[in-house]
VEXDREN-2710 file (C-alpha; in Angstrom, 1 decimal):
% VEXDREN-2710
k/r/px/py/pz
1/MET/0.5/-15.8/20.0
2/LYS/-1.1/-16.8/17.0
3/LYS/-1.1/-12.4/16.6
4/HIS/2.6/-12.1/17.4
5/LEU/3.0/-15.0/14.7
6/LYS/1.2/-13.0/12.3
7/SER/2.3/-9.7/12.5
8/ILE/5.8/-11.6/12.7
9/ILE/5.0/-13.3/9.4
10/LYS/3.7/-9.7/7.7
11/ILE/7.0/-8.3/8.6
12/VAL/9.2/-11.1/7.5
13/LEU/7.7/-12.6/4.5
14/PRO/7.8/-9.1/2.3
15/LEU/11.3/-8.4/3.6
16/ALA/12.2/-12.1/2.4
17/LEU/10.5/-11.4/-0.7
18/GLY/12.4/-8.2/-1.5
19/GLY/15.4/-9.3/0.2
20/GLY/15.6/-12.8/-2.4
21/ILE/14.4/-10.7/-6.1
22/LEU/17.7/-8.2/-4.6
23/TRP/20.1/-10.8/-4.4
24/TRP/19.0/-12.5/-7.7
25/THR/19.5/-9.1/-9.1
26/TYR/22.6/-8.1/-7.8
27/ARG/24.3/-11.5/-7.6
28/ASP/26.5/-11.0/-9.8
29/PHE/27.1/-7.1/-9.1
30/ASP/30.3/-5.4/-8.4
31/PHE/29.2/-3.4/-5.5
32/SER/32.5/-1.1/-5.4
33/ALA/31.0/0.8/-8.9
34/VAL/28.4/2.0/-6.5
35/SER/31.0/3.9/-4.4
36/HIS/33.3/4.8/-6.8
37/THR/30.0/6.8/-8.7
38/LEU/28.9/8.2/-5.4
39/LEU/32.3/9.4/-4.6
40/TYR/33.1/11.1/-8.3
41/GLU/30.4/11.1/-10.9
42/MET/27.6/12.1/-8.9
43/ASN/25.8/15.1/-9.5
44/LEU/24.4/15.5/-6.0
45/TRP/22.1/18.9/-7.2
46/TRP/20.1/17.3/-9.1
47/LEU/19.3/14.8/-6.5
48/ALA/18.2/17.1/-3.9
49/LEU/16.1/18.9/-6.1
50/SER/14.5/15.0/-7.3
51/LEU/13.9/14.9/-3.2
52/VAL/12.2/18.5/-2.7
53/PHE/9.5/17.0/-5.5
54/GLU/9.1/13.7/-3.1
55/VAL/8.5/15.9/-0.3
56/LEU/6.3/18.0/-2.2
57/SER/3.9/15.3/-3.5
58/HIS/3.2/13.7/0.0
59/VAL/2.3/17.5/1.3
60/LEU/-0.1/18.2/-2.2
61/ARG/-1.4/14.1/-1.3
62/GLY/-2.3/15.0/2.3
63/LEU/-3.6/18.4/1.2
64/ARG/-6.3/16.4/-1.0
65/TRP/-6.9/13.7/1.7
66/LYS/-8.3/16.6/3.7
67/GLN/-10.3/18.2/0.6
68/THR/-11.9/14.7/0.6
69/LEU/-13.0/14.6/4.2
70/GLU/-14.4/17.9/4.3
71/PRO/-17.6/16.6/2.5
72/LEU/-17.9/14.2/5.1
73/GLY/-18.4/16.9/8.3
74/GLU/-14.6/16.0/9.3
75/ARG/-12.2/18.8/9.6
76/PRO/-8.8/17.3/10.5
77/ARG/-6.2/20.0/10.4
78/THR/-3.8/20.3/7.5
79/GLU/-0.4/20.0/9.4
80/THR/-2.3/16.4/11.0
81/CYS/-3.2/15.3/7.3
82/ILE/0.2/15.7/5.9
83/ASN/2.2/14.1/8.7
84/ALA/-0.3/11.4/8.8
85/ILE/1.3/11.1/5.2
86/PHE/4.7/10.9/5.9
87/LEU/4.0/8.6/8.7
88/SER/2.2/5.9/6.6
89/TYR/4.8/5.6/3.5
90/ALA/7.5/5.0/6.6
91/VAL/5.1/2.7/8.2
92/SER/4.9/0.8/5.1
93/LEU/8.2/0.1/5.0
94/LEU/8.0/-2.7/7.6
95/ILE/4.7/-3.5/6.6
96/PRO/3.7/-2.8/3.3
97/ARG/0.3/-1.6/2.7
98/SER/0.1/-1.2/5.9
99/GLY/0.4/2.6/6.2
100/GLU/-2.9/3.5/5.1
101/VAL/-4.7/2.0/8.1
102/ALA/-2.0/3.8/10.3
103/ARG/-2.6/7.1/8.6
104/CYS/-6.2/6.7/9.5
105/GLY/-5.6/5.7/13.3
106/VAL/-3.5/9.0/13.1
107/LEU/-6.6/11.3/12.7
108/LYS/-8.4/9.5/14.8
109/ARG/-6.1/9.5/17.6
110/TYR/-5.2/12.9/17.3
111/ASP/-8.1/15.2/15.4
112/GLY/-11.2/12.8/16.1
113/VAL/-12.0/11.8/12.5
114/SER/-13.8/8.6/12.2
115/PHE/-11.6/6.2/11.6
116/THR/-14.2/4.0/8.9
117/LYS/-14.8/7.3/6.9
118/SER/-11.2/8.3/6.4
119/LEU/-10.2/4.8/5.4
120/GLY/-13.1/5.3/2.5
121/THR/-11.2/8.7/1.9
122/VAL/-8.3/6.1/1.1
123/VAL/-9.8/3.9/-1.3
124/THR/-11.0/6.8/-2.9
125/GLU/-8.2/8.0/-3.2
126/ARG/-6.4/4.8/-4.3
127/VAL/-9.1/4.3/-6.9
128/VAL/-8.0/7.5/-8.3
129/ASP/-4.1/7.1/-8.2
130/MET/-5.1/4.3/-10.2
131/VAL/-6.7/6.4/-13.3
132/CYS/-3.9/8.8/-13.0
133/VAL/-1.7/5.4/-13.7
134/LEU/-3.4/4.3/-16.3
135/LEU/-3.5/7.6/-18.1
136/ILE/-0.2/8.0/-18.0
137/ALA/0.8/4.6/-18.7
138/LEU/-1.3/5.0/-22.0
139/MET/0.5/8.4/-22.9
140/VAL/4.0/6.2/-22.7
141/VAL/2.1/3.3/-24.5
142/MET/1.4/6.3/-27.5
143/LEU/4.9/8.3/-27.1
144/GLN/6.9/5.0/-26.3
145/PHE/5.2/2.2/-28.0
146/ASP/8.6/0.2/-30.1
147/VAL/10.3/0.1/-27.2
148/LEU/8.0/-0.6/-25.1
149/ARG/7.1/-3.5/-27.0
150/THR/11.1/-4.6/-27.6
151/PHE/11.1/-4.4/-24.0
152/PHE/8.1/-7.0/-23.5
153/MET/9.5/-9.1/-26.7
154/GLU/12.9/-9.2/-24.8
155/LYS/10.6/-10.8/-21.9
156/GLY/9.2/-13.3/-23.7
157/MET/5.7/-11.5/-23.9
158/SER/3.9/-9.8/-26.5
159/MET/2.0/-6.9/-27.1
160/ASN/-1.0/-9.2/-28.7
161/GLU/-0.7/-11.5/-25.1
162/LEU/-1.1/-8.5/-23.2
163/ALA/-4.3/-7.8/-25.1
164/SER/-5.8/-10.6/-24.5
165/VAL/-5.9/-10.5/-20.8
166/ALA/-8.0/-7.4/-21.3
167/THR/-10.2/-8.9/-24.0
168/SER/-10.3/-12.4/-22.4
169/SER/-13.5/-14.5/-22.2
170/TYR/-13.4/-15.0/-18.4
171/LEU/-12.6/-11.1/-17.8
172/ILE/-16.1/-10.3/-17.5
173/PRO/-17.6/-13.3/-15.8
174/GLY/-14.7/-13.2/-13.6
175/VAL/-15.7/-9.8/-12.6
176/MET/-19.4/-10.8/-12.1
177/LEU/-18.6/-13.3/-9.7
178/ALA/-16.3/-11.3/-7.4
179/LEU/-19.2/-9.0/-7.3
180/VAL/-21.7/-11.2/-6.9
181/VAL/-19.5/-12.6/-3.3
182/CYS/-19.2/-9.0/-2.1
183/ILE/-23.1/-8.5/-2.5
184/ALA/-23.4/-12.2/-1.0
185/GLY/-21.2/-11.2/1.6
186/TYR/-22.8/-7.8/2.2
187/PHE/-26.0/-9.5/3.1
188/LEU/-24.9/-12.3/4.9
189/LEU/-23.2/-9.6/7.1
190/LEU/-26.7/-8.0/7.7
191/ARG/-28.0/-11.3/9.1
192/LEU/-25.5/-11.7/11.9
193/SER/-26.0/-10.8/15.6
194/ILE/-23.6/-7.6/15.0
195/ALA/-25.2/-6.7/12.1
196/GLU/-26.3/-2.6/13.4
197/LYS/-22.5/-2.3/14.4
198/VAL/-21.6/-3.6/11.1
199/LYS/-24.0/-1.4/9.2
200/GLY/-22.6/1.6/11.0
201/VAL/-19.0/0.8/9.8
202/LEU/-19.8/-0.2/6.0
203/ARG/-22.1/2.6/5.8
204/ASN/-19.3/5.6/7.4
205/LEU/-17.1/3.3/4.9
206/TRP/-19.0/3.5/1.8
207/GLU/-19.7/7.4/2.9
208/GLY/-16.5/7.9/2.6
209/ILE/-15.6/6.0/-0.8
210/CYS/-18.0/8.2/-2.3
211/SER/-17.0/11.6/-0.9
212/VAL/-15.2/12.3/-3.9
213/ARG/-18.6/13.5/-5.6
214/ARG/-19.2/15.7/-2.9
215/VAL/-15.9/17.6/-2.9
216/LYS/-16.6/21.3/-3.6
217/ASN/-13.8/22.3/-5.0
218/VAL/-13.3/19.8/-8.1
219/PRO/-10.8/21.8/-10.2
220/LEU/-8.3/21.6/-7.0
221/PHE/-9.1/18.6/-6.4
222/LEU/-7.6/17.4/-9.9
223/LEU/-5.4/20.3/-9.7
224/TYR/-4.3/18.1/-6.1
225/SER/-4.2/14.6/-8.0
226/ALA/-1.9/16.2/-10.9
227/GLY/0.5/17.6/-8.8
228/VAL/1.0/14.5/-6.8
229/TRP/1.5/12.5/-9.9
230/GLY/3.8/15.3/-11.8
231/SER/5.7/15.0/-8.8
232/TYR/6.3/11.4/-8.7
233/ILE/7.6/11.9/-12.5
234/MET/9.4/14.9/-11.2
235/GLN/10.8/13.5/-8.6
236/PHE/11.9/10.0/-10.9
237/TYR/13.0/11.8/-14.1
238/LEU/15.6/14.0/-12.5
239/THR/17.3/11.6/-11.0
240/PHE/18.5/10.4/-14.5
241/TYR/20.6/14.0/-14.5
242/CYS/22.8/12.6/-11.6
243/PHE/24.8/10.5/-13.3
244/PRO/26.7/10.9/-16.5
245/PHE/25.3/7.4/-18.1
246/THR/21.3/8.8/-18.0
247/ALA/21.6/12.4/-18.1
248/ASP/20.8/12.3/-21.9
249/LEU/18.3/9.6/-22.1
250/GLY/15.3/12.0/-22.2
251/PHE/12.1/12.9/-20.4
252/LYS/10.3/10.3/-22.7
253/ALA/12.8/7.7/-21.4
254/GLY/12.6/8.8/-18.0
255/LEU/8.7/8.3/-18.1
256/ALA/8.6/5.3/-19.6
257/VAL/10.8/3.2/-16.8
258/PHE/8.7/5.2/-14.2
259/ILE/5.3/4.4/-15.0
260/THR/6.6/0.8/-15.4
261/THR/8.2/1.2/-11.7
262/SER/4.5/2.0/-10.6
263/PHE/3.3/-1.5/-11.7
264/ALA/6.0/-2.8/-10.1
265/VAL/5.9/-1.6/-6.5
266/LEU/2.5/-3.3/-6.4
267/VAL/4.5/-6.2/-5.4
268/PRO/4.1/-6.6/-1.7
269/THR/8.0/-5.6/-0.8
270/PRO/9.4/-2.7/1.6
271/ASN/9.1/0.2/-0.8
272/GLY/8.9/-1.9/-4.0
273/ALA/12.7/-3.2/-2.9
274/GLY/13.1/-6.0/-5.6
275/PRO/11.0/-6.1/-8.0
276/TRP/11.5/-1.8/-8.4
277/HIS/15.5/-2.7/-9.0
278/TYR/14.6/-5.7/-11.7
279/VAL/12.6/-3.5/-13.6
280/VAL/14.7/-0.1/-13.5
281/ILE/18.1/-2.4/-14.5
282/SER/15.8/-4.6/-17.2
283/MET/14.4/-1.4/-19.4
284/LEU/18.0/0.9/-18.6
285/THR/20.1/-2.1/-20.1
286/LEU/17.3/-3.8/-23.0
287/LEU/15.8/-0.4/-23.8
288/TYR/18.3/2.5/-23.8
289/GLY/21.7/1.2/-24.1
290/VAL/22.9/1.8/-20.4
291/SER/25.3/-0.8/-18.9
292/GLU/24.1/-3.0/-16.6
293/SER/26.5/-2.0/-14.1
294/ASP/25.5/1.6/-14.5
295/ALA/22.3/0.7/-13.9
296/GLY/22.6/-1.2/-11.3
297/THR/24.2/1.6/-9.6
298/PHE/21.3/4.1/-10.4
299/ALA/18.9/1.8/-8.7
300/LEU/20.5/1.3/-6.0
301/ILE/21.5/4.7/-5.3
302/VAL/18.0/6.5/-6.3
303/HIS/16.1/3.9/-4.7
304/GLY/18.1/3.6/-1.4
305/THR/17.8/7.7/-1.0
306/GLN/14.6/7.4/-1.8
307/THR/13.6/4.8/0.9
308/ALA/15.9/7.1/3.2
309/ALA/14.3/10.5/2.3
310/LEU/10.9/8.4/3.6
311/ILE/12.3/7.0/7.1
312/LEU/13.3/10.6/7.6
313/LEU/9.6/12.2/6.6
314/GLY/8.7/9.2/8.9
315/VAL/10.8/10.6/11.5
316/TYR/9.8/14.2/11.5
317/ALA/6.3/13.6/11.5
318/MET/6.4/11.6/14.5
319/ILE/8.6/13.9/15.7
320/ARG/5.7/16.6/15.1
321/ILE/2.4/14.3/16.5
322/LEU/3.5/12.8/19.3
323/PRO/4.6/16.2/21.9
324/LYS/0.8/17.0/21.5
325/GLY/-0.1/13.8/23.6
326/SER/-3.7/12.9/23.9
327/PRO/-6.6/12.9/20.8
328/SER/-8.7/16.1/20.3
329/PRO/-10.3/17.4/23.3
330/ASN/-13.5/17.3/21.7
331/PRO/-14.0/14.6/19.2
332/SER/-17.1/15.1/18.7
333/LEU/-16.5/18.2/16.5
334/TYR/-14.6/16.2/14.3
335/GLY/-17.4/14.2/13.5
336/GLY/-15.5/11.1/15.6
337/GLU/-17.7/7.9/14.9
END
């Protein structure tokens, strides 16, 4: 009973949070503007091209993931890796962040890949992604410093206040405390009756995390990473050309809005629904002179289309994966646990 209750809470809370933010953001919005834009103003060709980059980003992520698994002695099929990525994003629409676990389960189920090792590579992947986000954010700050300063001032924050967080005297002690807790927890686990099993799991997890150091083709890994984030940027930027009110904003504006939404989706709602809309509308209206009605229309259509694409890719992945039925006939060939 408790297990079912937890599952329900994991689904309901993110939906309620995202729905609440959406309601607040669109509480006075005229939704007839959306249908008018869809029927008479949108350029669907640009939208279709942006969706090509959405698919490409997931394909490149799957190829990069396979590359990080190879140093661990794991040899999943390329198709399985890519379909697992497709499926993970669709699953995360239901329960945010659950897709990371789901895709590791797919590799374990169908190609016999060690679950803990693959989960470790996912952790590494997220660290690499965070580095990419920070590099893009740094570039945006350099290119659009005045624009971003205006945005934060409009929202009641100054750049000095944001900088003070990073230089706070409490930051380093806080990080050190967290590190001490993690180390203490690790040694405590070693003293439990299931120490050997736990050690094995942690060893596999750590091996997966460190896999990036043993990637055979580092330039290819970096190319995949650049391709993933370049595709994300192009996926978002090209949607500007779908609408007459954003077509002339330019690449710098697209990059600034994109990187801000990258932080907004950290809020655990399905595909960032709610926070994503709020950030896009705020930036387009406050910084780039787009009317609130047009900005709201842009956010609804773009986010709705991208979410629909994730659902379709998830369905495609299930169709491709499920007929294969049972897992690999000899999981040991793939380094199973």
